[in-house]
C-alpha positions as CSV (number, residue, x, y, z in Angstrom):
1,X,-7.4,-7.8,35.8
2,X,-6.0,-6.9,32.6
3,X,-6.3,-9.5,29.7
4,X,-4.5,-9.5,26.4
5,X,-5.7,-11.1,23.0
6,X,-2.7,-12.1,20.8
7,X,-1.8,-13.9,17.2
8,X,1.1,-15.9,16.6
9,X,2.4,-17.6,13.8
10,X,5.0,-19.8,12.2
11,X,6.2,-17.0,9.1
12,X,4.5,-14.4,7.2
13,X,1.2,-15.3,5.9
14,X,1.2,-18.5,7.7
15,X,-0.6,-20.4,10.5
16,X,-2.4,-18.2,12.9
17,X,-3.0,-18.8,16.4
18,X,-5.4,-16.6,18.2
19,X,-5.1,-16.8,21.9
20,X,-6.2,-14.8,25.3
21,X,-4.3,-14.4,28.6
22,X,-3.5,-12.2,31.7
23,X,0.3,-13.0,31.3
24,X,1.2,-12.1,27.7
25,X,5.3,-12.5,28.2
26,X,4.4,-15.9,30.1
27,X,2.6,-16.9,27.3
28,X,4.3,-16.3,24.6
29,X,7.5,-17.8,26.1
30,X,5.2,-21.0,26.4
31,X,4.3,-21.0,22.9
32,X,8.1,-20.2,21.8
33,X,9.3,-23.4,24.1
34,X,6.2,-25.4,23.1
35,X,5.6,-25.9,27.0
36,X,1.6,-27.1,26.0
37,X,1.1,-29.4,23.4
38,X,-1.6,-28.5,20.9
39,X,-2.5,-26.4,17.8
40,X,-0.1,-24.1,18.3
41,X,3.4,-26.3,19.2
42,X,2.0,-28.6,16.2
43,X,2.1,-25.7,13.8
44,X,5.4,-24.1,15.1
45,X,3.2,-20.9,16.0
46,X,6.2,-18.8,18.2
47,X,6.1,-15.8,16.7
48,X,4.2,-12.9,18.2
49,X,3.0,-10.8,15.4
50,X,0.1,-9.0,17.0
51,X,-1.7,-8.4,20.1
52,X,-4.4,-6.0,21.9
53,X,-4.8,-5.1,25.5
54,X,-8.0,-5.2,27.1
55,X,-9.2,-3.7,30.8
56,X,-10.5,-7.3,31.9
57,X,-10.1,-10.9,31.0
58,X,-13.5,-11.0,30.1
59,X,-13.4,-8.3,27.6
60,X,-10.3,-9.9,25.9
61,X,-12.2,-13.3,25.6
62,X,-15.2,-11.7,24.2
63,X,-12.4,-10.3,21.6
64,X,-10.9,-13.5,21.2
65,X,-13.9,-15.6,20.4
66,X,-14.9,-12.7,18.0
67,X,-11.5,-12.6,16.1
68,X,-11.5,-16.4,15.8
69,X,-14.7,-16.4,13.5
70,X,-13.0,-13.7,11.2
71,X,-11.8,-14.7,7.9
72,X,-8.2,-15.5,7.4
73,X,-7.7,-12.4,5.2
74,X,-9.3,-10.1,7.8
75,X,-6.4,-11.5,10.4
76,X,-3.8,-10.5,8.2
77,X,-5.2,-7.3,7.5
78,X,-5.4,-6.5,11.2
79,X,-2.1,-7.6,11.9
80,X,-0.4,-5.5,8.8
81,X,-2.3,-3.1,10.4
82,X,-0.2,-2.6,13.4
83,X,2.8,-4.8,12.3
84,X,3.3,-4.7,8.6
85,X,6.7,-6.7,8.2
86,X,5.3,-9.3,10.6
87,X,8.2,-8.8,13.3
88,X,8.4,-11.0,16.2
89,X,7.0,-8.5,18.9
90,X,8.4,-10.9,21.5
91,X,11.9,-9.8,20.6
92,X,11.3,-6.3,20.9
93,X,9.7,-5.9,24.5
94,X,11.3,-9.1,26.5
């Protein structure tokens, strides 16, 4: 089963939420609609700014745990390597 690690935010250089899912489109839709109460809903993290696909959900979970230990600036650099303008990638794909 494919897995995805992703980062959503409220705005450029804002609060970051890192998550993992097997269905990226569904999960980002849930963030955007604030279906699940929690950190991302509380901080309005609804913009998909970075994601990474993995061959298995297990590998994706390992990567998510690793990224959560990173300094905030490292995460910003990761986002900007893929998406320098912090575009909402959800709007471009779905």
